[in-house]
C-alpha positions as CSV (number, residue, x, y, z in Angstrom):
1,X,-28.7,17.3,-38.6
2,X,-28.7,16.8,-34.8
3,X,-31.7,16.8,-32.6
4,X,-31.6,19.5,-29.9
5,X,-31.5,18.4,-26.3
6,X,-35.0,18.9,-24.8
7,X,-34.6,17.6,-21.3
8,X,-32.2,18.4,-18.5
9,X,-29.1,16.3,-18.2
10,X,-29.6,13.2,-16.2
11,X,-26.2,13.9,-14.6
12,X,-27.3,17.1,-13.0
13,X,-30.7,15.7,-11.8
14,X,-29.6,12.3,-10.5
15,X,-27.5,13.6,-7.7
16,X,-29.6,16.7,-7.1
17,X,-27.6,19.4,-5.5
18,X,-23.8,18.9,-5.2
19,X,-24.2,18.5,-1.4
20,X,-26.3,15.3,-1.7
21,X,-23.3,13.0,-1.9
22,X,-20.2,12.8,0.3
23,X,-17.0,14.4,-0.8
24,X,-13.6,13.5,0.4
25,X,-10.8,15.9,0.9
26,X,-7.4,15.5,-0.8
27,X,-5.9,14.5,2.5
28,X,-8.6,11.8,3.0
29,X,-7.9,10.5,-0.5
30,X,-4.2,10.4,0.2
31,X,-4.9,8.5,3.5
32,X,-6.9,5.9,1.6
33,X,-4.1,5.6,-1.0
34,X,-1.3,5.4,1.6
35,X,-3.2,2.8,3.7
36,X,-3.7,0.7,0.5
37,X,0.0,0.8,-0.4
38,X,1.0,-0.1,3.1
39,X,-1.6,-2.9,3.3
40,X,-0.2,-4.4,0.1
41,X,3.3,-4.0,1.6
42,X,2.1,-5.8,4.7
43,X,0.8,-8.7,2.6
44,X,4.2,-9.1,0.8
45,X,6.0,-8.7,4.1
46,X,3.9,-11.6,5.5
47,X,4.7,-13.7,2.4
48,X,8.4,-13.0,3.0
49,X,8.1,-13.9,6.7
50,X,6.7,-17.3,5.6
51,X,9.5,-17.8,3.0
52,X,12.5,-16.5,5.1
53,X,11.5,-15.9,8.7
54,X,13.4,-13.2,10.5
55,X,13.0,-10.9,13.5
56,X,13.5,-7.8,11.2
57,X,10.5,-8.9,9.0
58,X,8.4,-9.6,12.1
59,X,9.1,-6.1,13.6
60,X,8.5,-4.5,10.2
61,X,5.2,-6.3,9.8
62,X,4.0,-5.0,13.2
63,X,5.1,-1.4,12.4
64,X,3.4,-1.5,9.0
65,X,0.2,-2.9,10.6
66,X,0.2,-0.1,13.2
67,X,0.5,2.5,10.4
68,X,-2.4,0.9,8.4
69,X,-4.5,0.8,11.6
70,X,-3.8,4.5,12.2
71,X,-4.6,5.5,8.7
72,X,-7.8,3.5,8.7
73,X,-9.1,5.1,11.8
74,X,-8.4,2.2,14.1
75,X,-9.5,-0.6,11.8
76,X,-6.9,-3.4,12.0
77,X,-5.8,-4.7,8.6
78,X,-6.8,-8.3,7.8
79,X,-3.9,-10.6,7.9
80,X,-4.1,-14.1,6.7
81,X,-1.5,-16.8,7.2
82,X,0.3,-17.6,3.9
83,X,-0.7,-21.1,3.0
84,X,1.9,-23.5,1.5
85,X,1.4,-23.5,-2.3
86,X,3.6,-26.5,-2.8
87,X,6.3,-24.5,-4.5
88,X,9.2,-22.5,-3.0
89,X,8.4,-18.8,-3.0
90,X,11.0,-16.6,-4.9
91,X,12.4,-14.4,-2.1
92,X,14.1,-12.1,-4.5
93,X,10.9,-11.4,-6.4
94,X,9.1,-10.8,-3.1
95,X,11.8,-8.3,-2.1
96,X,11.6,-6.5,-5.4
97,X,7.8,-6.3,-5.1
98,X,8.1,-5.1,-1.5
99,X,10.6,-2.5,-2.5
100,X,8.3,-1.2,-5.2
101,X,5.3,-1.0,-2.8
102,X,7.4,0.8,-0.2
103,X,8.5,3.3,-2.9
104,X,4.8,4.0,-3.8
105,X,4.0,4.4,-0.1
106,X,7.0,6.8,0.3
107,X,5.7,9.0,-2.5
108,X,2.2,9.2,-1.1
109,X,3.5,9.7,2.5
110,X,5.8,12.5,1.3
111,X,2.9,14.1,-0.6
112,X,0.7,13.9,2.5
113,X,3.6,15.1,4.8
114,X,3.2,11.9,7.0
115,X,6.6,11.7,8.5
116,X,6.1,8.4,10.4
117,X,4.9,6.6,7.3
118,X,7.6,8.1,5.1
119,X,10.3,7.0,7.5
120,X,8.9,3.5,7.7
121,X,8.6,3.2,3.9
122,X,12.2,4.5,3.4
123,X,13.5,2.0,6.0
124,X,11.7,-0.8,4.2
125,X,13.1,0.2,0.8
126,X,16.6,0.2,2.3
127,X,16.0,-3.2,3.9
128,X,14.7,-4.8,0.7
129,X,17.6,-3.2,-1.3
130,X,20.1,-4.7,1.2
131,X,18.4,-8.1,1.0
132,X,18.7,-8.1,-2.8
133,X,22.3,-6.8,-3.1
134,X,24.2,-10.0,-2.2
135,X,22.1,-12.1,-4.6
136,X,22.3,-9.6,-7.5
137,X,26.0,-9.0,-7.1
138,X,26.7,-12.8,-6.9
139,X,24.9,-13.3,-10.2
140,X,27.1,-11.0,-12.2
């Protein structure tokens, strides 16, 4: 009913031996993932800085950028100024998004045993929770 396979698999011959292509360790993969989460957190932090400027957000953005630079082997993260879109940004939504991103970074940092990144992520989660509490309590 089925025709037997006559040739070698293309998957085994395309790459040749398993050593022909680069492999990353689990730690390298976690570094990449953590840097991605922190870079996304940096973007949202920059958006928040444009919406509600504060010294705390400025300091947080610098600390996050330092961690991303460290994880990327010295490559500084790209940071663009947030252009005016013509509408008022929703600070509460930005704080919720930043809280979620900090939570993801915390999980990866804990898995990687990166104390500095874990502390930073936990501090940012606390800061975004505190920023949301007065608004959410006032709405009830």
